[in-house]
Each structure stands twice: as C-alpha cells, then as structure tokens.
N, C-alpha and C positions, 0 to 999 in steps of 0.2 A: 250379669256379673261374670267377670273373667277371673279364674284362679289358676296360678301357675307355680311350679317349683323351679328354683334355680340352685345350682350347686357350684360352690367355689372354694377356694382355699380358706377364706375368711367370710364372716357374715357381711362385712362391708363390701367385699368383692362381689358376692352374689347379689346383694341388694342393688349395687350400682348397675349391674348388668340388667336387672329387672327394670330399673328406671330408664335405661337406655331403650329398652323395647316397649315398655308400657307407659312411660312418662312419670312425672313427679307425684302424681296423685295416688300412687299405690298405697295399700295398707298391708303392713307385715303381719301375717296371721300366726306364723310359727317359725321358730329357729331350732334346729337340732343337728347334732353331729351325726354323720353317716357311719354306720358300722362297717369296719373293714372285714373283708372275707378273702379266703384263699391264702396260699403260702406267700405269694408276692405282696400281700398286704403289709407284711412286716417292713417292707421297704418303701411303702407309699405314705405320703403325708396325709394328715387328717383333712377330710372334706366337711364342709358345712352346708346343709340344705336349708334354704329359706323359702317358705311358702308365702306368696303375696296374693293380694286380691285387688281388683280394680272394677269399679262400677262402670258399666257401659253408659254411653251418653244419655240414653232414654231413661236410665234409672237415677241419674244424678239429681239432687235437689236443685231447683231453679229459683233464683232470687225473685221475690215478688216485685221489687223495684230495682232498677239499675241506675248506676251513676256513670255519666260520661265525663271523664276528666277534661279540664281545660287544655287546649292544644299546647299551651306553654308548660303544662305540668310535666314533671320528670317522673318516669316510672320507677318503682322500687325494684332493684335487681333481685332475682331469686338465687340465693346461694344454695347449692346442693346440700342435702342433709348428710350425705355420705360421699366421701371421696375415695377413689381407688383407681388402679390401672386395669386395663382390659386383660383378661386371662382366659384360660381354657375352661370357661363356664359351660356347664351342660344344661340345656333347657329341656324341660319335660312338661307337657300340658297336664293340667289337673281338671277334672270335670266338676260341674256343679253338683251340689248335694241334692239329689232328687230321689234316690231310692237306696236301700241298704247295700245293694251290690256294688255301688260306686263310692261307698264311704271308704276312705283310705286313712289308715292310722297315722299317716304322716301329717295330716291336718291337725291332729292333737287338739281337737276342739274341747274334749273333756278336760284337758289340762288348762285351757284358757278359762273354762267355766269353773274350774276347781271342782267343788262338790255340788254344783248347781243342779245337775241332773237328779242326784239322789234327794236333794232338798225338795225339788218340785214333785218328785215321785211320792215322797212322804206326805206332801200336802194335797195330792189328788184324792178327792173323796167321791165315792160312788153313792148316788142317791137314786135307787131304782124304784120306780112306781110298781106296785104289785100288779096292777092291772095292765100297764102298758109295757113294762119291762124295758124302759129306756131312761137315760139320765134326765133328771129334772133341771131345767134351765131357769136361772133367775131372769127377772124382767129385762135387764139391760144386756144380757149375754147374747152373743151372736147365735142365730138359729140357722144351722145348715139346712139346705133343701132336703126333701125326703129321699131323693135318689142319692145324695151325698151321704146321708145318715147311714144308708145301707152299706156304703163303701168304707166309712170311717169306723174304726174299732172304738169300743167304749173307752179304752185307755187314751186314744188320740182325741176323741171328742171331749173327754174330761180335761185333757191338756189344753185344747183350744179355749175351753171355758176358763181355765185357770190363767192362761196367758192373757186373755181379754181382761179379766178382773184385776190381775196384778198390775197391768199397764195402766188401767183406768185409775186404780188406787194410787199409783205413782204420778197421776195427773198428766199422763200423755194424752194429747188431744184425741178424741174419739175417731176423727178422720184418719189419723195415722195408725191408730190401733186396728181399725177395720182393714186397712191396707195390709198390715202384718198378719192378721188372722186369715184373711183371704189367701195370702201367700201360703200359709200352712195348709189350708184346705186343698190348694192346687197340687202341692207336692206330696200329700199324704196318700199312701197306697195301702191296700189291705195287708195286714200283717206287719206293717212297718212299726217298729218301736218308737215311742214318742220322742226319745232323745235325739233321733235324727232330725225331727222337725224342730226341736229346740236348738240344735246346732245351726240349722238353716236360719232361724230367726236371729240368733246371736250374730252370725256372720253378716246378715243383711243390715242389722242396726249399726254394727261397727262400721260398715262401709258407708252407710248414710251419714254418720258423724264425720267420717273422713279423718285425715291426719291432722294433728295439731299444728298450728303455725305460730310458734313463739317469736319473740324478737330475734331478728336475724343478726348474725355476727357480722361485725364490720372489721375487715382487715386493717391493720395499722396504717394510718395515713390516708384512708379513703373516706373518712367522715367529713363533717358530721351528718347524722341523720336525725330528723325530728321524730320523736315518739310522742304522739298527741293523744291525750286521753279525754274522751267526751262521755257525756251521760247525764242522767238526772241527778237531783240532789239526794244526799243521804245514802248513796250506794257504796261509798268507800273508795272513791277515786284517789284521794290524797294518800290514804294508807297504802293502797295498791302501788302507787307510784313510788313510795318510799321503799317498799319491799323489792321492787324490781331495780330501783336505783342502787340499793344496797348490794344486790347480787352482782350487778355489773361493775360497780366501782370497787367493792371490797374483795369479792371472790374472783372476778375475772380481770381486775386491775384495768378497767377501761376508764377513760376520761369522760365524766358525765357532768352536765350542768342542768340545774333545775330552774324552770321558769313557771310563773303562774300568771294567767290573765284573769283570774278570779278576784276582781277588786270589789266584789259585793259582800264577801264574807271574810272579815278580818281574821277570824279564828282559823280559817282554812289556810290562809297565807302564812300565818305565824306557825302553824303546825308544820308546814312544809319547810319553813325557814329553820325550825328546830331540827328536823331530820337532816337538812343540808349541813347544818353546823356539826352534828354528830358524825356525819359521813365525811366531813371536811371537803365538801364540794361547793362550787359557787351556786348562789341563788339570787334570783331577781324577780321583782314584780313588774309586769308589763301593763302599761296604761294605754298604749296606742300602737297602731300599725308601724309608725316610725320607730318607736322603741323596740318593737319586735325585729325590725330590720337591723337596728344597731346591735341588738343582742346576738343575732345570727352572725354578724361580722366579728363581734368580740370573741365569740366561742367557735370560730371557724376551724381552730386546731383541735377541737374536741371530737370524741367518737360519737357521743349521743347527746342530744338536747331533749330533755323531757319537758313536756308542756302540759300543765294542769289547766283545765278550762272550767268556767263557771257552770255548776250544776243548775239546771233549770227545767221548767215544765216543757214538755214537747210541744205545747201550744204557744209558748212565748216566742213569737217571730222575731222580735227585736234582738234578744240575746242570741238566738240561732243565727241571725245575720252577722252579729259581731264575731261569733266563733268562726263562721265560714270565712270572714275577711282575714282573720289571723291565719287560718289554715292555707288559704290561697297565697298569702304573703310568703309563708314558709315554702310552699310548693314551688314558687318561682325562684327560690334560692337554693334549696337542697332537697334531697330525697326525704319522703315522709311516710310514716305508717300511722294509721289511725286505729285506736282501740275504743270500742263502745263498751263501757263498763255497766253491767246490769246486776241487780240483786236477784239471787235465786228465790227470794221470798216474795217478789213482786207478783201480782196477779197476772195470769196469762194474757188477758185482754189488754192490760196496760203495757205489758212487755211488747206486744205486737204494735201498739200505737207508738211506743218510743222507738222501736226499731225502724218502723216505716218513716217516722219523722226525720230521723238522722240519715236514713238512706237517701233522702232528698238532698242532703248536703254533701256527704262524702261516702266513699267506699270504706268499709271498716272490717276489722276482726273483732271477735267477742271475748270479753272477760266476764266470768260470773263470780260474784262475791257472795259472802254469807252462806256458803254451802253447809256450814255447821248449824245453821238456824232453821233448816227445813229437812224433813225426812223424805219429801217427794222431789225427785230430781227430773220429773218429766218435762219441765219447762225448757231444760237444755236441749232436749230432742225437738220440742215444738219450735223453738226459735231458730235452731239450726235448719230445720226443714223449711220454715217460712222464709227465712232470709237468704239461705245458701251461704252465709258468711262462716268462715272457719272459727272454731273456738280455740283460743290460745292458752288461757290460764283459768284456773279456779282458785278462789281463796276460801279458807275455812277458819278464820279467826282474826284477831286484831294484832297478834304478835308480829313485830317487824324484826328480822326479815323472814321468819320461819313459815308463817301460815299462808303459803302460796305454793302452787304446783303447776307444772305444765299439764294441760288437759289430757286425760287418759281415757279414750273412748271405751276400751275394754272394761275398765273398772266401772264406769258409769252404766254401761249396758248390763253388766252383771247385776248391779244394784237395781236397775229398772225391771229386770226379770225376776227379782225376788231374792237375790243372793245378798250376803252380808259382805261389806268391805272390811 
C-alpha cells in the first residue's frame, strides 16, 4: 500500500497531481488546509494538503473470471474525476502505518472513523481465567500462536478478537476476515495502542473497496452511451433505473431515453413507462435486435440510453443469451456501460453464483439495492473481493429519485467495523 501527501492551491489541483503520478485508482484518505506560519504567511495564499492511498498490484483484488470484449467492441472512455492545471504542487512521501512512531496526525484517521476508536474501546471486554491469566477465546475466534501471544498486549489481543467477531457478525466471509486479522497480528508491536491497528484495518478495507465508479458524464454532443442494467428478478432494477434517469434528466438536464427488453413482465414495462411519462422522456419496448438497432438510430442525438433487461435466474441460459445479443448489438453502435444490480439481502452463495454467471457474458460495475432491509453489509465486501468489479451505487428504499447514493467506501467500512452510520 502506497500512501502519499500532495499540496496544492486547491483540493482539485493536489488530487490531479496525485493521479498524474499514481494513476486513477487512488483513494483520497484526507483533505485539510495547511496552517500558515511565519511573518510572510500573511502574503501567501492558502494551501490544501490531500492524502491519497494506492494499493500495490499484489494487494489489489483480482476478478475470479474475466471478460474479453469482442474485437469490434468500443471501449468506454474514462473521464477524469478531477480536472485542473499543473501547478507548484509539493510531493511528500508518507509511510505505511506499522508502528506508533510513524503515525502522522495528517492522516487524520480518527476523523475518518469519527468516534469508532472509543466505541470499540468501550466494547472490549477482558475475561481472564484465574488459573491461566489470559483472555478467553470463543470457539470461532482466531487463536494467535504462543510466541505471538507473548508479544501482543491484552488490549490488542482483545481488539483482534473483537475485530474478528464484529466482521463475522456483519457477514464478511471468514476468508477475508482471517486476512485482516492476520494483517493486524503482523503490524502489532509490544506497547502499541490498539487504535493504530484499527486505523490500519480501516485503511486496508477502504483501499480494497477502491473508488466508486458512477455513471460517467458525457460532454454535450458526444453521446449517446448505453447504460445497461442486468441482474436477477426482484432486485429493483426498474426502480433503480428510474432514480438514475431522474437525476440525469431533471437535475443534470441530460437527454435520456428509456428502453426495455423485458417483454416477459408486463408490469415492469408499464412501471418504466409511467416513470418515463412523469419525467417526460421517451420510452420504448424492444422485441428484437432489429428494433434495438432502430432505437439506437432514433435516439442518436441523446446523451444516454438506459436499457432495462429481463431479470432471470442465473441458470437460464436462453434468457442470458438474449441479453448478450442485445448488449453486443449496442456495443457495435455506441459506447456501453453495464451495471449488475444485486440485492444486499441475497445470500452470499447465491450472490457469488449470480456474479459468476454474468461475468461470463459482460464486464460490469455493481449496484447494491435494499440496503435498508439488512443490518449486515458484509456481502458488499465479499462480492467486491470476489469479482474485482467496482461498486457504483447503493439504494436504500423505494422512493424515486431520493433513495440512491454513490457508493461511499468509508461509510460502509465504518459500519462493518461496528460504527453507526
């Protein structure tokens, strides 16, 4: 994990310089104004310091399955998240958090975690056996080796236990939980307060999630781009499409058209037609590849073409082939982004089956729905780690257009570690 600080006149300026050096996959960990010092500071402009982190190649999640696009497919251009001109940016390396003497207050991890440290501290319970004078471990808790027990303080041992149990209770897969607790054991030194280990875990999980990748902005006249939504039945694809279409057409004043190839559920098509009528945007039901080509031609002056697909079982090969044909048709005509919509309430094993089935068809980004219907958010981490696909949005209710948000890794990690959102 690489962590560096960049200083510029604005946050955008410093972030842009970080991206030039480290690439687009950086995660912004902290932003703060630098304090002026000295007499001449009165005549100096305010500087902003941005702390960013980047996972090194060996640490990044690797997709279990990969998709090789057709040679005729058009790649989706990546629009930089921050624009700015080159400036007198100062670069200063920041070390990994491995021991107290290299903790820098500029990282401000405590601010990111809010009061998570104190929350965990209050929850740590010591249960010492009278005869052995060591913490009692429950059956599923990780058991450090005897040599490591001597090096880890009671406080840090209790933190490792609490971390393990908290992540398991939030339904993070045990494989990934063990990876995180092993990391804590490696960086723990005698006398190190547990909040340094907590900060390390927090950083590591935020980096594993990576940055969100919402729908990319299309400059005027450079569309259309197809935004294609795939996924199983009952996950809320149609409502999610309505929320995003409302944001783009009403708030951002973009030209949006809605298409559906879901000819199996009349109610779904009518629901989307109703949303289109309210938003005053065009809507069309597509029954064949030829009709899809014609729609692409008819809406060539638009910015976005949203496509709702039929929800189906991941084992239904016929429907999967139909959806793939529609996607390939659009890929030959315009740029495309695919979003796999999943419910946060679905069982982990089923989520993995669904994700694997769709990765055989297309490369995709992730949208998780029904976040308000579950208290355990671990499946977001599990699916992200398993697929390597970025998470774009989460939804937390049925209200259109309100109950949707760009994925916030810091917020979810805080929740997974036992904090309240």
